[in-house]
N, C-alpha and C positions, 0 to 999 in steps of 0.2 A: 556825717549823716547820718540819722536818726529815725527811727519807726514812727509812725503816727501814735501808736499805744506808748511811747516814751511821751509825746506831748500831751496825751489825753491824761496818761498817769499823775505827770506833774499838774496840769490843771485840776485833776481831781484833787488833790493835794492841797493846793493851792488854793483852794476854796476855804471856808472859814473854820477851820481848825475841828479838833476830833472832841467829841462828847461822849460817847460810850460805845465798848463793844462787847457782845455776847457771843460766846465761843459757838453754840448751836442755837440759836434763837427760836428755829421753826419748831423743836422739840423739847425745848426747856419750859417746864412752870413756872420754876423760878430762876431770875437769872442774877449774877453777881456781877455788876455793871462797874467800869472804870472810868471816871471823868477825870479828865488831866490835870483839873483845879480840885481833886480831892476823891474819895472813894463813896461811892452809894449805893446800899441796899436797897434793889425796887423787887417788892413782891407781888408782880401785877403781870407775869408772863413775859417781861421783857419789853412793856410798853415804851419806854423812852428807847430803846435798843439802838443801838446800832452805831451810829454812823459819824467818820470822819470829819465830814465837811459835809456843806450844801451838796455838792454833787455825787458824795456818799450816798448821802440819805436818798438820792435818786436813784439810786443803785436797788432798793426797796423794789422798784417796778420792773429791773431786769433779773431779779433774784439771785443778787449780791447777799450772802454770809459771811461776816470777816471770818478768819481762820483762827483757830485757838490759839495757834502762837502772835497773835496779834497783842493778848493779854500778858502783863507778867508782874513782878512784884515793882518792877519800875515804871510799870505804866505801860502804854501805848507803844509798840513796836511799828513805827513809821515805815520804816523800813519793808517790815513784812508785810502791812497792808499796802504799801505801794508795789511789791510783787505779787500781792493777789490782785490788784487791779490789772495791771499789765497783763498776768495770765487771762483773764477775763477776755480782754482784748485781743490778744493774741487768738484765742479760741473765738472769737465773732467779732469781726474787723466792723459791724455796724454797732459798735455800741460805744467804739472810740470817740467820733463826732459827736454822737448823741451825747454822750456825758458832760463834753464842752457846753452843749445848749444848755442842758438842764442845769448844771453849775450857772450858768447865767439867770438863768429864769429864777432860779430859788435865790438870788441876790438883789434882782433887779427890782423888788418891789419895796427899795427903802424909801423913807419918806425924812430927810434930812430936819424938818420942823417938827413932825409930830414923834421922831426917833423912835418908830417903830417899821416892822418888815425887814429885808434882808434876810441875811443867812443867818443872824443870832441864834432864832429858836428850831433850826433845821425844820420848819414848817412844810417844806414840798414833801416829807413823807407822808404827810396828810392828804386823803384823799381830795378836801376840799380845793389843794392849790394844785397838786400833780396833776389832776385833770385839765388844767390851766395849758400845763406845756403844751399838749398837743393841739388844743385849738387857738392858741394865740400865736404859734409859732410854725415855721417851717421846719419839719423833722429832719436831723442828719442822718445822712447815711454813706457809711465808707464801704466800697465795696472792694477795693483791689488787695490783693495778699500783700503785696510789698512795695507799695509806696514810700518814699522815703521823705525827710523833711533835711530843711537845709540846716548846716552845722549851726550849732548853739549848746551853750553851755546852760541848760536849765539847772543842774543842780545848784549852779550858784545862785539861783534865787529863792527868795525865802519861802518858808512854808508857816505858819504860827498856829497852832494847837490851842484848844482848851475852852471851845464854843460848847454852850449846853445846852440839849435838847429842852424844846417845849412842851410841855406834860399833855396837852391836848389841842383841837384845831380852833380854839378860842381865841389862839395866838396868830391865826392865819389872816392876813391882811383882805381888805376890799376887793373885789375884780378891779383890772380898769388901769392899774400901775404901770403892766410892761407897755414899751411902744407898738404900734400896731405897723401894718403895713403899707396902709393908705390912710389919709386923713382929708376930710372937705371931698370935693369933688372928685370922682375918679381920674388919677393919672398924678404926676407929682407936678405938686404947685407951693404957694409959698405957705398953705397951710400945711404940710408937711414938714417943713422947716420948723414951724412953730411946734407942733406936735412934738417932733425930738426933742428940740428946746426945752419944753414943759416939764416932759419925762425925765429927761436926762439931768436938767438943771434942780429937779425935786431932791434928788439923789447926791447933787454937790458936785457933778460934772460940769466941763467948759467947752465951748465948740471943737478945742483939738483932741479934746479925751473921747467926746462924740464921736469923730470920725475914725479915732484910732479901733476904738470897740468896734464900730460897723465891721471892720477889718476880719471879724470874726466869720463873716458870710464868706471868706474863702474856703470855709469848712462846710460840706454837706449840701443837700439841697431840698427843697421844696416839695411836699407830697400833697395830692390833692385831697388825698383821705385824712390830714391832719390839719392842715391851715386852708385849703381852698386852691393855694397857687401850686407850681407845678414846674421841675427843673432845678438845674443847678444853677450858681453863679459862675462859676469856673468849669473848664474842662478838667481840673486836678480836684474834686471833691475831697479828697482824702489828703491833702498837700496843705501846710500851713505857709504859706507867702503872701506875697504883696500883688499877687496877679489879680485880685478883687480889685486893686484901683487903677492897677493898669488898664484894664478891660473897661472899668467903667469910665476911665477918663480918655479913652480913644477909640472904642466901638462905636459904631451908630446903632442907637438903640430905637426900637420903633414899638409902637401898642401891638400887642399880640391879638388878631382876630381869633376869639374862642369864645366858649360859653362861660369859663369860668371868670373870676374875679381881674380886673384891671392887672395888668403886668406887660413888661416891655422884652422883647427876645433880640437875639442878635439878627445879622443878616441870614447864617446859616440855619438859623432857629432853632439851635440846640441849648443855649445859654439864654438865661432869664435876668431881669433885675425887678427890684418891686418899685412901686412909688417913692417911698421913703429911703432908696438906695441913689435914685437918678437925683433927687432933691439935693445930695450932697455937691452936684456937679452945678448945680442950678443956682444955688447960695453963694455968695461969691465968700464969704467967712469959712463955711466948707470945704466949698470947692479949693482953697489954696494948700490944706492940709491934705486932701485927696492927691493934689498934684507932687506934695513932698513926698508921701509915700509910694506913690506910683513911681517914682524914681529911685529913692533910698528903701530897699527893705531892710537895711540895719536899723536904720531910722525907726522904721514903721515897729520891727520886733521890741526895739526896748521900750517906746512910747506904748504900746500894746501892754506891755509885761506890765509896767508901772499903773496904768489904768486900769488893768484886768484885776491886778491883784485888790486894789481900793475898791473895785465893785466887789469882789467876793467876800471883803470883809467888813461890809457893809452892815450896820446893824449887830457886830459882834463888840464884846468888853474882854477884858482879861486873858488874851490870846499870848500864846509864849513862843519864844523861837522853838524849833524843831529839826532835827535833820532828817530827812525822808529820801534821800539818795545816796 
C-alpha cells in the first residue's frame, strides 16, 4: 500500500523532465541554473528557473522552491527533488491530486501536426497558460490524511529528464486545445465523443488511450469556483483506483436539477459525472474499454501508466533516463 503523495510524487517526476533548478529563486538576483543537457548561466533573476517537469512547473502556483541539495556537480538530484515534492504533499494533501491535474494540463496542448505545445517548454509556468487550468478543468482536492493507494511498484516506471524551459510566453499555445466537459447540446451525445476524439487524436491518442487517461477522474472533484461544475466522481477522491469505471458502468446517472452547467448525479446525489464522462458508456468503441477497466484494475493501471507517460512527454526531445526513487 502507498500514500497518495507517492503517486503524486511519481506523476510529478513522470512529467517531461528537468530543465533547471535555482536553490533560492525568490531571493537571488542572479541564478546559476543547471540543465540536464548542459549548463546555463542566466543573469535575469532566474526567469527560466526551476522546474523539473510540466507538473513541477505548475508548482510555481503553489509556492514551490527547489531545495539547494537538488543541485550538484553531477546535475539534478532527482531523489532529493522527489523527496521535496513528497514533503509538500505530506504537509498539505490538497496539493497531491492538484499536481496530477496540472501535469495533465501542461501536456495536453500538444499538436502532432504542428509539433508545438505539450510539456516541452514548461509553458504552464506563464500566467497566459497557468490561468487556464482553473477555467478549463475541475480542480482536484485531496482531503483525507491517510488514504492509501493499491500496491504498485511505481519505482519501476520510467522518468526521463532533460526538458529545457521556453524563455517567454510566446511559446504558449492558443487556447482551446484542452478537452471540455460538454460539447454541442447540453448532456452526453455523439458530439462529445467526436470532441474527445478531435482533442486526443490531435495529440496522437487512440480510443483505448482516451478511456485510460479519463481514469484520472478517480482523483479529485469539481469546484463551482473553478470550472462551474460541482462534486467528486467517486467516494474516494484521494485514492487512485478503477472505481471511476466501475461507477460509470453500473450506477444510474441522471441529470442534476440545479442552476449550474449540465452534469449528472447518482441516486444518492453525492457523486457526479460530466457529459464527456457519460459518453464513454454511450459510444460503443469507448464503452468496451470502460468495461475492461471496470473489471480489471491491474489492466487499467498498466494502460494508464503507458498512456500517461506518453502524454507527459509530448513536445519534448533529448530526454534521458533518470533514477528518481
